[in-house]
FIKOLFI-410937 format. One record per residue (C-alpha): x, y, z. Coordinates in steps of 0.1 Angstrom, whole numbers, always signed. Last residue first. Example, Ala and Ser with C-alpha at 12.3 -4.5 7.8 and 13.67 -1.06 7.14 Angstrom:
NODE       u       v       w
NODE    +137     -11     +71
NODE    +123     -45     +78
This chain:
NODE       u       v       w
NODE    +642    +187    -137
NODE    +647    +170    -103
NODE    +644    +133    -105
NODE    +612    +112    -101
NODE    +619     +76     -91
NODE    +593     +53    -107
NODE    +561     +35     -99
NODE    +538      +8    -110
NODE    +505      -1     -95
NODE    +487     -35     -95
NODE    +453     -33    -110
NODE    +423     -16     -93
NODE    +394     -39     -86
NODE    +389     -26     -51
NODE    +371     -42     -21
NODE    +401     -59      -6
NODE    +422     -27      -8
NODE    +459     -32      -6
NODE    +491     -19     +10
NODE    +476     +11     +28
NODE    +503     +29     +48
NODE    +493     +37     +83
NODE    +497      +8    +108
NODE    +534      +4     +99
NODE    +547     +31     +77
NODE    +559     +23     +41
NODE    +588     +35     +20
NODE    +585     +26     -17
NODE    +613      +7     -34
NODE    +591     -19     -49
NODE    +556      -6     -55
NODE    +525      -2     -34
NODE    +488      -8     -41
NODE    +492     -46     -41
NODE    +465     -64     -62
NODE    +440     -88     -47
NODE    +432    -117     -69
NODE    +442    -144     -44
NODE    +441    -131      -8
NODE    +472    -112      +2
NODE    +504    -126     +17
NODE    +523    -100     +38
NODE    +560    -105     +46
NODE    +578     -87     +74
NODE    +616     -84     +74
NODE    +644     -78     +99
NODE    +670     -55    +115
NODE    +675     -59    +153
NODE    +651     -71    +168
NODE    +616     -81    +158
NODE    +584     -68    +172
NODE    +550     -78    +185
NODE    +512     -74    +181
NODE    +505     -37    +180
NODE    +470     -29    +167
NODE    +468     -12    +133
NODE    +441     -33    +119
NODE    +418     -49    +145
NODE    +421     -82    +162
NODE    +399    -110    +174
NODE    +419    -138    +191
NODE    +411    -174    +182
NODE    +448    -184    +182
NODE    +468    -160    +204
NODE    +488    -129    +195
NODE    +518    -115    +215
NODE    +545    -121    +189
NODE    +582    -114    +197
NODE    +609    -125    +174
NODE    +644    -127    +187
NODE    +679    -130    +173
NODE    +680    -104    +146
NODE    +715     -98    +132
NODE    +710    -109     +96
NODE    +673    -108     +97
NODE    +644    -126    +115
NODE    +612    -129     +95
NODE    +578    -118    +110
NODE    +550    -132     +87
NODE    +516    -119     +78
NODE    +490    -142     +62
NODE    +457    -135     +45
NODE    +423    -151     +47
NODE    +389    -149     +30
NODE    +357    -155     +49
NODE    +342    -120     +44
NODE    +351    -109     +79
NODE    +388    -118     +75
NODE    +406    -149     +87
NODE    +442    -142     +97
NODE    +470    -167     +94
NODE    +501    -157    +114
NODE    +537    -168    +107
NODE    +567    -164    +130
NODE    +600    -168    +113
NODE    +636    -179    +115
NODE    +652    -176     +81
NODE    +653    -199     +50
NODE    +621    -193     +32
NODE    +614    -156     +36
NODE    +652    -150     +37
NODE    +654    -162      +1
NODE    +638    -129      -9
NODE    +669    -109      +1
NODE    +664     -78     +23
NODE    +664    -100     +54
NODE    +702    -108     +51
NODE    +703    -145     +60
NODE    +698    -155     +97
NODE    +689    -192     +95
NODE    +659    -211    +107
NODE    +634    -218    +135
NODE    +597    -220    +127
NODE    +569    -205    +147
NODE    +533    -210    +137
NODE    +502    -192    +147
NODE    +468    -201    +132
NODE    +433    -188    +130
NODE    +437    -152    +143
NODE    +403    -135    +137
NODE    +399    -104    +115
NODE    +405     -67    +110
NODE    +436     -60     +88
NODE    +474     -54     +89
NODE    +481     -61    +126
NODE    +511     -40    +137
NODE    +548     -47    +142
NODE    +571     -26    +164
NODE    +605     -24    +148
NODE    +606     +13    +140
NODE    +633     +17    +113
NODE    +670     +26    +119
NODE    +681     -10    +122
NODE    +667     -16     +87
NODE    +632     -31     +82
NODE    +627     -48     +49
NODE    +591     -52     +36
NODE    +581     -81     +13
NODE    +547     -80      -3
NODE    +534    -114     -14
NODE    +506    -119     -40
NODE    +495    -155     -36
NODE    +510    -188     -49
NODE    +489    -219     -44
NODE    +505    -244     -20
NODE    +477    -244      +7
NODE    +469    -220     +35
NODE    +479    -245     +62
NODE    +499    -223     +86
NODE    +530    -245     +85
NODE    +533    -243     +47
NODE    +544    -207     +47
NODE    +524    -189     +21
NODE    +530    -197     -16
NODE    +546    -170     -36
NODE    +535    -144     -62
NODE    +558    -114     -62
NODE    +563     -79     -48
NODE    +597     -75     -32
NODE    +619     -49     -14
NODE    +592     -26      +0
NODE    +611      -3     +24
NODE    +605      +0     +61
NODE    +579      +3     +89
NODE    +558     -27     +97
NODE    +525     -46     +93
NODE    +515     -23     +64
NODE    +478     -17     +62
NODE    +450     -37     +45
NODE    +419     -17     +37
NODE    +386     -37     +32
NODE    +365     -18     +57
NODE    +375     +19     +61
NODE    +397     +23     +93
NODE    +427     +42     +82
NODE    +452     +38    +111
NODE    +467     +68    +128
NODE    +500     +57    +145
NODE    +515     +63    +179
NODE    +552     +60    +181
NODE    +570     +30    +197
NODE    +607     +37    +201
NODE    +629      +6    +207
NODE    +656     +17    +182
NODE    +659     +53    +194
NODE    +662     +43    +231
NODE    +689     +18    +221
NODE    +707     +44    +200
NODE    +708     +68    +229
NODE    +723     +41    +251
NODE    +750     +33    +224
NODE    +758     +71    +223
NODE    +761     +72    +260
NODE    +784     +42    +261
NODE    +807     +59    +236
NODE    +806     +90    +258
NODE    +818     +69    +287
NODE    +849     +61    +269
NODE    +858     +98    +269
NODE    +850    +100    +306
NODE    +875     +72    +314
NODE    +872     +43    +339
NODE    +843     +58    +358
NODE    +827     +67    +325
NODE    +828     +31    +313
NODE    +811     +19    +345
NODE    +783     +46    +341
NODE    +779     +37    +304
NODE    +776      +0    +311
NODE    +749      +7    +337
NODE    +730     +29    +311
NODE    +734      +3    +284
NODE    +721     -25    +306
NODE    +691      -4    +315
NODE    +684      +5    +279
NODE    +686     -32    +269
NODE    +662     -42    +297
NODE    +639     -13    +288
NODE    +635     -22    +251
NODE    +608     -49    +253
NODE    +586     -24    +270
NODE    +584      -3    +238
NODE    +597     +32    +244
NODE    +574     +62    +239
NODE    +581     +86    +210
NODE    +596    +121    +216
NODE    +588    +148    +191
NODE    +551    +145    +186
NODE    +546    +134    +222
NODE    +564    +165    +233
NODE    +540    +188    +214
NODE    +510    +170    +230
NODE    +525    +175    +264
NODE    +532    +212    +258
């Protein structure tokens, strides 16, 4: 019974409990004024519980695999220089941009095994996170990760149109494993992944990805970048 319940009901991330508590208190006060208004508060409370859900994920653990740092839709695959504040140089690298809507899980996960070399926060604007210019203009938290083979990659939390807080629990020098939780962004945001030079993305624009589970790249593979298309019913 407990295992079945875990499949249906996801735990709540600790970051969400203050919002849920405020929503519950507001709902009670609204219901005392008018029961019909109280139902509005109940719906908002239910949405808070849903937004801050933190489901378990099964992470592929073969060496060389890079998994998605977040749930969402791939909105961009292009060559771009990593954020300058993490010191990875100006050379463009393959960048995968993932947009997280307000209905996606917003808990972020480490994309690969390695050691955190640099953390850098930069304040900025709150442009719609589905646009590529958000990667440059918006508030962000960038992480540079050194891999076991000496190469490095970067993953960046980017605030969205209504996001107002980025949470990152990593520390410089920390050893991490792929799929581990490391933070979240609220509410509606973007995560960018900068791969090592020469590594091809294994996802395509428009594809849905799952944080900690979907393989975005294989550091040991020589497979070329993939293409994709929407298949309609015959």
